[in-house]
N, C-alpha and C positions, 0 to 999 in steps of 0.2 A: 660800147655797143650802141649802135644807132637804133633808137627805139621810138615807137609811137605809143603815147600814153592815152588811155581812155578812162575817164572818171565816170563812174556810175553812182548816182545818188548824191546827196548833199556832201557827205564826208569825202566821197570819191572825187567829186569835182574840186573841192577845196584843196585836197592833198595833191591832185594832179597839177594844179596851178602853182602850188608851193614848190614842187619838184622842178617844174619848168622855170620858175623864177630863179631858183638857186643855180640851175644849170646856166642860165643866161648871165647871172651875176658873176659867176666864176669863169665865164667864157669857155666852157667845156664843149658845147655844141653836140652833145650826145642825144639830146631830145630833138627828133626831127619834126614832130607835130604832136598836138594834143587836142582832145575833144572832151566835152562834158555832157553827160546825158542825164536827164531827170524827168520825173513826172510832175514836179511842182515848179511852175514858172518863177516863183519868188526865189527859189534856191539857185537859179541860173543867173540871176541879175548880179552884175558886178564882177563876174568871172572873166578874166582876161584870156579867153580862148573861144574857139568855136563851140556853140552849144546846140543841143538837139532836145526838143521837148517831145516826149512820147506819151501815149495814153490819153490824149485829149478827149477822145470820144467815150472814155471809160471813167476818168476821174476829173475831167474838166480843168486840168492844169493845177489841181490842188493837192497832188501827192496821193500815195496809197495808204497813208495812215498806219504805217508799220506792218502792213499785211504783205509779207514777202511772197506768198502764193500769187497775190494779185500783181505784185511787182514782176514776177516771172512771166505771168500771162500777158501783161502789157508789153514787156520787152519782146516776147515771142510774136505778138500781134504786129508790132511795128518794127520788126527786125530788118526788113528791107529798107526802110527809111534810114535806119542807123547805118547799115552796110553801105548804102549809096553815099552817105556823107563821108564815111571812113575811106572809101575807095580812092578818093582824090588825095588822101594823105598817106596811105600805105603804098609805097612804090618799091622799085627794085633795090633801093639803098637801105631799106628797112631790114634790120637784123632780128628784131623781136618786137612783139606787141605786148603791152602790159595793161591789163584791165585792173583798175584801182577802185576799191569799194570799202566802205564801212560795212561790217557784216551784221550789225545789230539792228539796222533799220529795215525798211521795206523795199524801196526801189533798188538800192545797192545790193543787198543780200539776195534778193530774188532775181534781179536782172543780170548780175555779173556772170553767174554760171551759164545762163542762156546765151549771152554774148560770147563767152569763151568757146562754147560748143560750136557756134556758127563760124567764128573766126578760124578755128582749127580745121573746119571742113573746107574753107575757102583758101587759106594761105598756107604756104609751106614753111614759113618761119615759125619759131617757137611762140606760143601764146602763154604768157605767165599771168598769174593773178597776184595782186598785192592786196591782202585782206587785213583789215584792222578789227581786232576783237573788241567788243564793248567792255567797259570796266566791270569788274565783278560785283560792284554795288549797283549796277544798272538792273532794271527790272527783268522779270522772268521772260517777258516777250522778247527782249533783246537777246537774252542768252539762248532762247530756243531758236530764234532767227539765225543767230551766229552758228549754232551747231549744225542746223540743217543746211545752211549755205556752205559752210566749210566742208561738210561731208560731200556735197554735190560738186564743189569746185575741185576737190581732189580727183574726181573722175573726168572733169572736163578741161582743166588747164594742164599744161605740160609740167608745171610746178606751181606751188602756192606759197609765196613768201608771207609769213604771218607776223603781224605786229600786235603785241598785247598792250592795250591802253594802260593797264596797271603798271607796266614796266617803267614808264617815263613820266607819269603824272606825279608831280611833287605833292606832298601832304600840305593841305591848306589852300591849294590853288582852287580858284573858281573853275567852273566847267568850261567857260569860254577860254580863259587863260590856259587851262590845262590842254585843251585841244590845239590851241595855237602853238604851244611849246612842243607837243607831240608831232604836229605837222612839220615843224622846223627840224626836229631831230630826224624824222623819217626822210625829209627832203635832202638833208646833208648826206646821209648814209647812202641812199639810193642813187643820188647824183654822182657821188664819188665812185660807186661801184660801176655805173654805166660809163663814166668818163675814163676810167682807168684804161690806158692804152689808146685813147682817142685823141685828146688834145693836150699833150704834155708840155711842160715848160722846161724841158731838159731832155737828156738822153737816158732812157731807162736801161739799166744793166740787164734786167730780166723783164721783158715786155709782157704785159697782160693784155690779151685781146678778147674779142667777143667769144671765140671758141672756148676759152677757158671758163667763162661764165656758163655757156651752154653745156659743156661737158660736166661741170659741177652739178648742174640741175637736171642732167639727163635722166636720172633715175626717177624723177617725178616726186610726188608726195609733198610733204611739208618742207619748207625751207626757212631758215632764220638768218638774220644779218646782225653782226656785232661790230661795234665801233668804240674806239677810245683814242684820245690824243694826249700829248704831254709836251712841255717845252723841251727843246733839244739843244745840245752844245753844237758849236760850229764844226768840231772835229768828229768824224765818224767813230773813231776808236773810243770816244767818251760816251757813245750812245748805245752801247751793247745792252745795258740794263733798261734803257729807255724803250728800246724795241721790244724786248721780252716782256716788260711789265705792262706796256700798253696792249700787247697782244693778249695777255692773260685777262686784263681788265675788259677788253672787248668781248671776250667769250663769257667770263664769269660775272661781269657786272653790266655790260652794255649790250647784251643780246636782245633782239627784238622779241624773242620768245624765251624768257628765262627758264633755265633748267633743261633746255633741249640741246644738250651738248654731244650726245651720241649721234653720229651721222654716217652716211654712206660715202660722202665726198666733201671736200672743203676747198675753198679758195682763200688764200691769205695774201693780202696786199699791204705794203707799207708805203704811205704817202708822205712826201716831204722833199726838201732840197736834196738832190742826188749826193752832194758832198757830205751830208749829215747822216745818211743811211749806213748803218754798220752791217756789213755782210755777215760778220760773225754773229751779230745779234739776230739777223734774219734767219740764219740757219738754226740757231738755238730755238727761236720762236716756232719755226716750222716743225721741229721735232716735238716741241711741247704740244702743238695743235694735233699732231698725229696721235700722241699718247692720250690726250684729253678726249678726242672725238672717237678714238678706236678705229680709225681708217688710215690706210697707207695712201689713199688717193687725195693727197694734199697738193694742190697746184698753188703756184705763187709767183709773185713778181713785185716790182716797185713802180710807183707812180710819182714821177718828179713834178712837184709844184713849188711855187715860191712861198715859203713859210718858214718861220723860226721854230715850228713845232713838228713833231713826227706823229703820224696817226696810223693805227692799225685797223684794217677792215677785214673781217672774217665772214665769208659766206658759207653756210652749212647747208648741204643738199641732202635730202632723204633723211631728215632728223626723226628720231623717235618721238611719239606723242608725249608731250610734257605733262606734268601734273595739272597744269592750268587747262590744257586741252581736255584731259580726262575728266576734270571737274565740270567743264563746260558741257561735254556730252552727257555726263551723268545727271546734271541738273536738267538738261533738256529732256532726257528720257523720263525723269521723275515728273516733270510738268506734263508730258504727253500722257503718262499713266493717270495722273490726277484728272486731266481733262476728259479722258475716256471714261473714267469712273463717274464723273459728274454727268456726262451725256447719257450714260446707261441709266443712272438714277432718274434723270429727267424723263427719259423715254418710258421707264417703268411707271413713273407717277402719272404720266399722260395717259398711258394705256389703262391704268386703274380708274382714272377719272371718267373715262369714256365707256367703260364696261357697264352695260345695263341690260339685264336679262328680260326686262319688260318692254324693250324697244327692238323691233326688227330692223336689220340692216337694209340698205337700199337695194342690194343685190343678194 
């Protein structure tokens, strides 16, 4: 699927360039153009893509400090500047626009929903969001930002592909190493999904094209992407279990939003050398995906690439809210209640301090 990627915020910009880099490295050619948008000039330095600095008259290129309401306001104020830059990159060959953002910060979580809303009004192609949830050990502000942003994105984007930082960060990893590994994992999965049916290195028996992805995500809401790979034998007949086991691992252990296995629709792709892909294994794996997700809308195909491994890629559209998302919203609601209580107490205390029966008011 020929796509234009727009990264918003620090995490969004880095992830966008990682996806573009993997696409170029593999020679897929699915990414038509990219752009990174931020309120902090320092976060745009070193990115190998077109950049747009917004909010200069509000934050003087220093970022919004985790304030996603300010991030939304800045994006809304400078939206014409952003749209002008994107207009030269979104052409008739573009099949989808993907807005990429980390949902825990200020610029990305606030600006991404605003941008999705405007893009949907201007362009006829689907506008998807790729949102990265903060780790559960990150602060209350990050959790609250993510919950509010995700709730808003679900109403503005045609579908929102969610990635949980907790899913792929290994124990003991430093923050920077963890994010680098997560970006690499996301880049591989998203690039393979977009490239399926675009630039193959062989003849697919069952071709996956952009319409399959669009139809899988047509119901909107949350989406999740699973991936797993394994060494494969040269003979297809020996790879029945390889196909089925990698598919199960993709959903049960490699899903971007763990636990979100009930879906309205699914897309199942097996990538590898055409001669290694077992048709019997593909059919068995497809039936398993139908049973596991509870949907009969399971589209599928194969993606021939030069590799001695077979990989299963499973896109789930219209997934139920997982326990992780439920906890995220619950934590944000609790924080909002606590904040409201503190504000009421402060207002009551201020009123008490200024009450004085011996002093007349001005009016």
